[in-house]
Phi, psi and omega in degrees: 000319178298323179296320180295320180294320179295319180295319179295320179297319180294323178296320179294318179296319179297320180295321179296315180298317181299318180295321179296314180297319181296317179296316179298315180297319180296316180296319179296317179296321179297320178297319179298317181296315179298321180295319179296322179294319177297315180297319180297318179296321178296316180297319179296317179297318179296319180297319179294321178297317180296329181281336186237348184293323168248143182255165175296353180279350179295126181271123179250123176268140177241122179255124183234119177276150187206144171201113171060030177222062184298327180298311178297317184297319180299317180293322179295318179292319178303319179296323179288328178288344179267008183297144176289335174290136192282315190256109183226133177244113185256124177244116177266120180263111180268120185255056173091039177291158175294152188302321181297321179291323179296315181297319179299317181291323178296320178296320179297314181297318180298322181290342183259357187294327186262000183291321184211114184289341180270350178240126183238152178226134175215157179249133172238140183250139176281128184301316177244092187294171182095019182283339178075179194302309186302303183291327178296320178294318178299318180298318180296321179297323181291343181266000176288156180291159182294336181283349183289120180266332186231149180225132177247131176261122184221119182283165184285354175257017175259150173235113184279140168290156187297336182257015185300305184295315182300315182294313182295323180290320177300315180296316182299314182290315184293321182270356183058039180279163175262333180210141180234128174250174184208161174290154176218168177240143175267141177219158172236155178261118182287170183299332180274005176093354179278148178269126183246119179286128184241359180176180181207162179227125181237098182291154178277337183096227187278058177259089193296309188286320171301332181293349175293326189257330178219157176281097178257001185281317183150190185256170175299335178288076184230151178260125183243149157292129185302323180294323179292319180296314182291333178294337178268002181065025172076193180288155174298146184263006179301138176259004189254359175210160193246034184242032181298327180295318178299315184295313185289326178289323175295321179294320178297315181295314183285345179271357178095002175288151183270119180247126181233145178240148174263108191290320184197155354284175179298135182261352176202161179246142180247125181281124177263128179196169188277353189242026173291159183298320182289316181292325178294321178295319178297319180294319180295327187255005188295340181269002184260121179298317178302322179299319180302318180293317182294315181298326186283318186256349185309309183299342181294340177299334179293344181263005183305323180299341181277352179119148183295328183297317180295319179298319179295318178296315180296321178297317178299314181298317180289329175296318177298319179295321179296320178295323177295318178296323177296322177296319177299321179296320178298318179298318179297321178296317178299319180298320181292320183292323183258023170073030175118357182276274179081162183297323184287345181254007184300312180296322178298322179293321178299315180297321179293323178295321177297316179297320179299318181285330182288317182285141178246159179299134179089349181282340179228156178275128179279098185254128174243117184276334184280129176274123180055051177282345178268350179057032178277342182287175179298153181307321180295326178293319178298322180288338175285322183276329182248145184241154183292131176246126177075188183286326185282326180065215181200171170209142178293137180218108170048057176075020176211184172237140178261125178247116187290157173254183181255092183298336181295340180295344180281349179271161185295323189271354186244026183300329184263000183286159183228150172220124178256127182226162175150187179224141181230157181212133175269126187246122176275116182259309176050059179293138173278330175222149179292128177209153182294145173241148180247119176258127182212163178180172179241150179201160175205157177264139181265116178225168173265103185297342180282349181257119180298325181298322180294318180295316180293332181300324182297328183289345182277351182247133177271160176294122184205176180291352178291342175226094192197173162265113188252128183235129170254123189255134173244130184265167183296334180274006177093348178284165185225155173228124185255152166082024170286130185216147170250107190270145179253147173286154177280086187223147177276357176261148177298132177223150182253140177232141186226139173225134177261121179264100185241099184242155180280341182256158179289135181269128178269314182205161178225131171263114186254133181234127166279101194261131172216109183220148173059038179229143185283330185257153178286166180217159176247140173241146181204158174050055178278129187220144172222111184224156173294141177293332184281056174218145185298317183300315182290314182299316180293323179297312180292327181281350181078022179268132182295136179283149179259350183281122184297322182296316180295318181298318180297319180295316180297320180297318180296318180294317180298318180298320181292323182292324183274349178283158181283132179264121179276124182256000000 
């Protein structure tokens, strides 16, 4: 009987616990439902506020600086006239354009006046041109109508997405910000007229302390409350450096103004080319030491509201960084002077010399992965082994290959056009074990040495992957690594470039490209090679140790003779 009573009591207790758990679970679920309903109501209210808190009646002024680029300016204005935001006032500030360009732009503006009565375009001219970006933007802002509450700065080499103003304005009003920046994409215009995106910029926004060292705030293409912009007295008026956007955004952040960024997607595209106002100013002043100092420390003035101590600390940090960059420049100079060694490669050379002495002839297999890398075979054979890369392609010329340049880049109207040329070859490597490979080759730019313009042209281009041996690596496990490159200087003399491909995984194949892109002059490539580092010939070659093998010496002499001889085109 006691057992029956105990069993009945346990059943009752279990039922109570179940009921308690059920009630608790129900109450928790009920709270979750009520919370979701409250959140949903809040979201609906916020959405309604964003849709109605600013009206389409808000007048947004756009200030666009311009000089001698009516083609770019017309496209930029067309993009602004297509904005989904209804009321836009566009002020083009002309900073001393040639008369023919001014007339063309005036005709364009006149033709657009009747297209949309809610969107207006006008040109204002600076009485004394040459004020440069900062002062030109300030001047344009002063020419906006009194009813304008917001101002967007957009250069003539920008292309706005149709929702740029609407999106930035919604964010500004909803967050009660004073200035809104946005992500952008860089593009170039190809020879066929299409715009090709080549990169992007995603600002962090109001990240004050990282902003001491890099511009993480955003671009000059920002939407401001007009009152906030004028409270900062506008952009800096210095004509000697091109970082006014960094300075004013830093000043806004450190002054307590609210800066918000729209992270994605990109709301406008920025055209990259050599003749933008900022890049032209940098090019004109690059030889001036005072300019270097101003460009380096100038944006720090924007942090003055935070106190002199912070500015001094930031100045010290940037000075240390500048000294480090100067040291890097010295190392590059040393590398150039001793033919590829340099201070940073001294230990590497010692190791290569040891490897050169350790390896004996016949101890390793001399493997060359590139087919017809010397271009000694008949032209048809070279075309069988090498394939056309880009629009320009290549052609065999006297034991080398000629890769054309884009001569149109030398004209005024084609500064932003691109031409990609070259030759490519897929190389089956199929390593059994991971081991370093050495990619090397020779190249030179073809110019007319009698023309000073041609010689000076080479100095405008830096050593980059745009003129290189470019390798995309595929590993045995199917993964890939893109963009390994041995870059060549823009020089009319033959120069050799070397890259060591040292990966932890086994390499299955490499797609190798003799790359020449976005350059006005043609170039020659010769003696393209891909070999394992674990061979005496390669190790001794990289270490600068003279070879003892007569066959190799004879071959190198023949190649050198061909390289220094004049190539008839």
